[in-house]
C-alpha positions in Angstrom: 0.0 0.0 0.0 1.3 3.5 -0.9 2.1 6.0 1.8 -0.7 8.3 0.7 -3.1 5.4 0.9 -1.9 4.5 4.4 -2.5 8.1 5.5 -5.9 8.1 3.9 -6.7 4.9 5.8 -5.8 6.3 9.2 -7.7 9.5 8.5 -10.8 7.5 7.6 -10.4 5.3 10.7 -10.3 8.4 13.0 -13.3 9.9 11.2 -15.3 6.6 11.6 -14.4 6.5 15.3 -15.3 10.2 15.9 -18.0 9.5 18.5 -15.9 7.0 20.3 -12.9 9.4 20.4 -15.0 12.4 21.6 -16.6 10.2 24.3 -13.2 9.2 25.7 -12.0 12.8 25.8 -15.2 14.0 27.4 -15.2 11.2 30.0 -11.6 12.1 31.1 -12.7 15.7 31.2 -15.6 15.0 33.4 -13.4 13.2 36.0 -10.4 15.4 36.5 -7.6 13.8 38.4 -4.4 15.4 39.8 -0.8 14.4 39.3 0.1 10.8 40.0 -3.5 10.0 40.9 -4.9 9.7 37.4 -6.2 6.2 38.0 -9.4 6.4 36.0 -7.9 8.1 33.0 -4.9 5.8 32.9 -7.1 2.7 33.1 -9.6 4.0 30.5 -6.9 4.7 28.0 -5.1 1.5 28.7 -8.2 -0.6 28.3 -9.2 1.2 25.1 -5.8 0.4 23.6 -5.9 -3.1 24.8 -9.3 -3.7 23.2 -7.7 -2.5 19.9 -4.8 -4.9 19.8 -2.2 -3.3 21.9 -0.2 -5.1 24.6 -0.3 -2.9 27.7 2.0 -2.8 30.6 0.5 -0.8 33.5 2.4 0.9 36.3 5.7 1.0 34.5 9.0 2.4 36.0 7.4 2.5 39.5 4.6 5.0 38.6 1.2 3.5 39.2 -0.6 5.6 36.6 2.1 5.3 33.8 1.6 2.7 31.1 3.2 1.5 27.9 1.0 0.2 25.1 2.9 -1.3 22.1 2.1 -2.9 18.8 4.5 -4.4 16.3 4.5 -6.5 13.2 7.9 -8.0 13.8 9.5 -6.1 10.9 12.6 -4.1 11.8 12.2 -0.4 11.8 12.1 2.7 14.1 10.1 2.9 17.3 7.8 5.9 17.4 6.2 6.9 20.8 2.9 8.8 21.0 2.8 10.5 24.4 -0.4 10.6 26.4 -1.0 13.1 29.2 -4.2 13.0 31.3 -3.6 14.9 34.6 -5.7 17.9 35.6 -5.2 21.1 37.5 -6.4 21.7 41.1 -9.8 23.4 41.3 -10.2 24.1 37.5 -9.9 20.6 36.1 -8.8 20.1 32.5 -8.0 23.8 32.0 -4.9 22.8 30.1 -6.8 20.3 27.9 -4.9 17.1 28.8 -8.1 15.2 28.1 -7.4 16.0 24.5 -3.7 15.1 24.7 -4.2 11.7 26.1 -7.1 10.8 23.8 -5.5 12.1 20.7 -2.3 10.0 21.2 -4.3 6.9 22.0 -6.6 7.5 19.0 -3.6 7.9 16.7 -2.2 4.7 18.0 -5.5 2.8 17.4 -5.7 4.2 13.9 -2.2 3.1 13.1 -3.1 -0.4 14.2 -5.4 -0.6 11.2 -2.3 -0.2 8.9 0.2 -2.1 11.0 0.8 -4.8 8.5 2.2 -2.2 6.1 4.4 -0.5 8.7 7.8 -1.5 9.8 9.0 -0.9 13.3 6.8 -0.3 16.3 4.2 2.2 17.5 4.2 2.8 21.3 1.7 4.8 23.3 3.3 6.0 26.5 1.0 7.0 29.3 2.8 9.8 31.1 1.3 11.1 34.4 1.8 14.3 36.3 2.9 16.9 33.7 1.4 19.6 35.8 4.2 20.1 38.3 5.0 16.5 39.0 7.4 16.0 36.1 6.2 12.5 35.3 8.2 12.3 32.0 11.3 13.5 33.7 11.1 10.6 36.1 10.3 8.2 33.2 13.4 9.5 31.3 15.6 8.9 34.4 14.1 5.4 34.8 14.6 4.2 31.3 11.1 4.4 29.9 12.4 6.1 26.7 15.2 3.7 26.0 14.9 2.4 22.5 12.5 5.1 21.3 13.5 6.8 18.0 11.1 9.7 18.1 8.4 11.0 20.5 5.3 12.9 19.4 2.6 14.8 21.3 0.2 17.6 20.5 -1.0 20.2 23.1 -4.3 22.2 22.7 -4.0 26.0 22.8 -5.3 29.1 21.1 -2.8 29.0 18.2 -1.8 26.3 15.8 1.9 25.9 15.4 4.4 23.1 14.8 7.3 24.6 16.6 7.4 25.2 20.3 9.7 26.5 23.0 9.7 25.6 26.7 11.6 27.0 29.7 13.7 25.0 32.1 12.0 25.1 35.4 12.5 24.2 39.1 10.3 24.4 42.1 11.4 25.9 45.4 9.5 25.4 48.7 10.5 27.9 51.4 9.5 28.0 55.1 10.1 30.6 57.7 9.9 29.9 61.5 9.5 32.8 63.9 7.9 33.1 67.4 4.2 33.3 68.2 3.0 36.1 70.5 -0.3 38.0 71.2 -0.4 40.5 68.3 -2.0 43.2 70.4 -0.8 42.6 74.0 2.9 41.6 73.4 3.8 42.0 69.7 7.3 43.0 70.6 7.9 39.5 71.9 7.0 37.8 68.6 9.0 37.1 65.4 6.7 37.5 62.4 7.4 34.6 59.9 4.8 36.1 57.5 6.6 39.4 57.4 9.8 37.4 56.4 7.9 35.8 53.6 6.3 39.0 52.4 9.6 40.8 52.4 11.1 37.9 50.4 8.2 38.2 47.9 8.9 41.9 47.5 12.6 41.2 47.1 11.8 38.9 44.2 9.6 41.6 42.7 12.5 44.0 42.8 14.7 41.3 41.2 12.4 41.1 38.1 13.8 44.4 36.8 17.3 42.9 36.7 16.7 39.5 35.1 16.6 38.4 31.5 13.3 38.8 29.6 13.0 35.0 29.0 13.1 34.2 32.7 10.1 33.9 35.0 9.6 33.7 38.8 6.2 33.2 40.3 4.9 31.9 43.6 2.1 31.6 46.2 1.9 31.7 50.0 0.8 28.3 51.2 0.8 29.1 54.9 0.4 32.6 56.2 -0.5 32.2 59.9 -3.5 31.0 61.9 -5.3 34.0 63.3 -4.9 37.8 63.0 -4.3 38.3 66.7 -1.4 35.8 66.8 2.0 36.8 65.4 2.6 34.1 62.7 5.2 31.7 63.9 5.2 29.8 60.6 4.9 30.9 57.0 5.6 29.0 53.8 5.5 29.4 50.1 6.0 27.7 46.8 7.8 29.3 43.9 8.6 28.3 40.3 11.9 29.7 38.8 12.2 29.4 35.0 14.7 30.3 32.3 15.4 29.5 28.7 18.6 27.6 29.6 19.9 25.6 32.6 23.0 27.7 33.4 21.0 31.0 33.7 18.3 29.1 35.7 21.0 28.0 38.2 22.3 31.6 38.7 18.8 33.0 39.0 17.9 30.3 41.6 20.8 31.5 43.8 19.5 35.1 43.6 16.0 33.9 44.6 17.4 32.1 47.6 19.3 35.2 48.6 15.9 37.0 48.5 14.6 34.5 51.0 17.7 34.8 53.1 17.3 38.6 53.3 13.7 38.3 54.4 14.8 36.1 57.3 17.6 38.3 58.3 15.4 41.4 58.3 12.9 39.9 60.7 14.9 37.4 62.7 13.0 34.4 61.4 14.8 31.3 60.5 14.4 30.1 57.0 14.8 26.8 55.2 14.2 25.8 51.6 13.9 22.7 49.5 14.5 22.5 45.7 12.5 19.9 43.9 14.4 16.8 42.8 12.4 16.8 39.5 13.6 19.6 37.2 12.0 20.5 33.9 14.4 20.7 31.0 14.2 23.3 28.2 12.6 22.1 24.9 15.1 21.0 22.2 13.4 21.5 18.9 13.7 19.2 15.9 12.9 21.2 12.7 12.7 18.2 10.4 10.1 16.6 12.6 8.2 19.8 13.0 8.1 20.3 9.3 6.7 16.8 8.7 4.0 17.4 11.3 3.2 20.9 9.9 2.9 19.5 6.4 0.4 16.8 7.6 -1.7 19.4 9.4 -1.8 21.6 6.3 -2.8 18.6 4.2 -5.8 18.3 6.5 -6.8 21.9 5.7 -5.5 23.3 9.0 -3.7 26.6 8.9 -0.3 26.5 10.7 1.6 29.6 11.9 5.1 30.1 10.5 7.9 29.3 13.0 9.0 32.9 13.3 5.5 33.9 14.6 6.3 31.9 17.8 9.7 33.5 18.6 8.4 36.6 20.4 5.8 34.9 22.5 6.2 33.9 26.1 6.2 30.2 26.9 5.8 27.9 29.9 7.5 24.7 30.8 6.8 21.0 30.1 8.4 17.7 30.9 8.4 17.0 27.2 11.5 19.1 27.4 13.2 16.3 29.4 12.1 13.8 26.7 13.5 16.1 23.9 17.0 16.0 25.5 17.2 12.2 25.0 14.9 11.5 22.0 14.0 13.6 18.9 10.6 15.1 20.0 8.0 17.6 19.0 5.4 19.5 21.2 3.2 21.4 18.7 0.0 23.1 19.6 -3.4 23.1 18.0 -6.0 25.8 18.5 -9.2 24.8 20.3 -10.3 28.3 21.3 -9.8 32.0 20.2 -6.7 33.7 21.4 -8.3 35.9 24.0 -9.1 32.7 26.0 -6.3 32.0 28.4 -4.9 28.5 29.1 -5.2 27.4 32.7 -8.5 29.2 33.0 -12.1 28.0 33.5 -12.9 29.2 30.0 -10.2 27.0 28.5 -11.5 24.0 30.4 -14.9 24.6 28.7 -13.2 24.9 25.4 -11.6 21.5 25.9 -15.0 19.8 25.4 -16.4 22.3 22.9 -17.1 21.6 19.3 -13.9 23.4 18.4 -12.1 21.3 21.0 -13.4 18.1 19.5 -12.3 19.3 16.0 -8.8 20.0 17.4 -8.8 16.6 19.1 -9.6 14.8 15.8 -7.1 16.8 13.7 -4.4 16.3 16.4 -5.0 12.5 16.3 -4.8 12.5 12.4 -1.7 14.6 12.2 0.0 12.4 14.9 -0.8 9.2 13.1 0.3 10.7 9.7 3.6 11.9 11.1 4.2 8.5 12.6 3.6 6.9 9.2 6.1 9.3 7.7 8.8 8.3 10.2 8.1 4.6 9.8 8.0 4.5 6.0 10.5 7.3 5.1 14.0 6.3 6.1 15.3 9.6 4.7 13.1 11.6 7.1 14.1 9.5 10.0 17.8 10.0 9.1 17.3 13.8 9.0 15.6 13.7 12.3 18.4 11.7 13.9 21.1 13.8 12.3 19.6 17.1 13.5 19.2 15.6 17.0 22.8 14.4 17.1 24.1 17.8 16.1 22.0 19.6 18.7 23.2 17.2 21.3 26.8 18.1 20.6 
């Protein structure tokens, strides 16, 4: 069967399964689960893949909600991984649209199963928990889940459609100040105000923003600010994310943030301690050859794709796909499911993730993923270009 016929077959398979695919995405959306606790979503996707001919290993690399679903015809060739995410955000559910991500990758894998006899190599759907802060893929990389993978593909919903993406390196810092409780009215002079120490630190960080690179970000919340207004807070705590475009600048910026905390403690007399997360998000390493292949497939579906230069002056977040991109050629494109005024990580975006536009984005994402996997499996020249670019970037 010709490459064009194989692509037409996977497109048709996704179209025929439209209701089934939309139902899976909507079900995951209706039961949002937080990082490392995505038991329903993980099992639903695993069972769906199993029912469609995949061999599924659950709870891989010590993560109960991670899975590996694979299908092979026994013919030598590359191994292409489709990455599924399915965790939600606290309070606002799937306001990042991970119900679409997990379903699109699984649907693409199932569609590829219909043409497996014409494809060399192997298609793997990797269930990757805890993208929202837990760094599930970072842990999976460290524990060998991506060994033997030749390329990794994923699509993220957004408000713009683009094949290229950037992502910042990121680290989490938890800080705690310990002071001395006292009656805030009768004997305030006897207390040491831990909340003041944290607020001064917060203000120090705000002053630091003027003197840091434009691609860096620092943002945080107060997780403990005291118990009662008439008690001098003896304990205060916060959580902060520190991000930068490269690891070396992130390291230096992190030291300055810790100095901001240290100064808050010194100013008030409160003792401070901090903990840096063991899981660190890596910056995204782009692969232009892979991005072009994905873009071409989207365009062939009638989807308009922004040129790469349109993305260069926009802010970006962080993703543990960045960790994958350091060890395997990877892409992390986005597909629009809402107009640009709608903000990701907002209640409005959560609604968009199950809207008609959201469903259309889901189906197009699944099609483009499957088509790009076909290109990689059947076009040795493309796979060679992807590997060559990755090797040069690694050096």
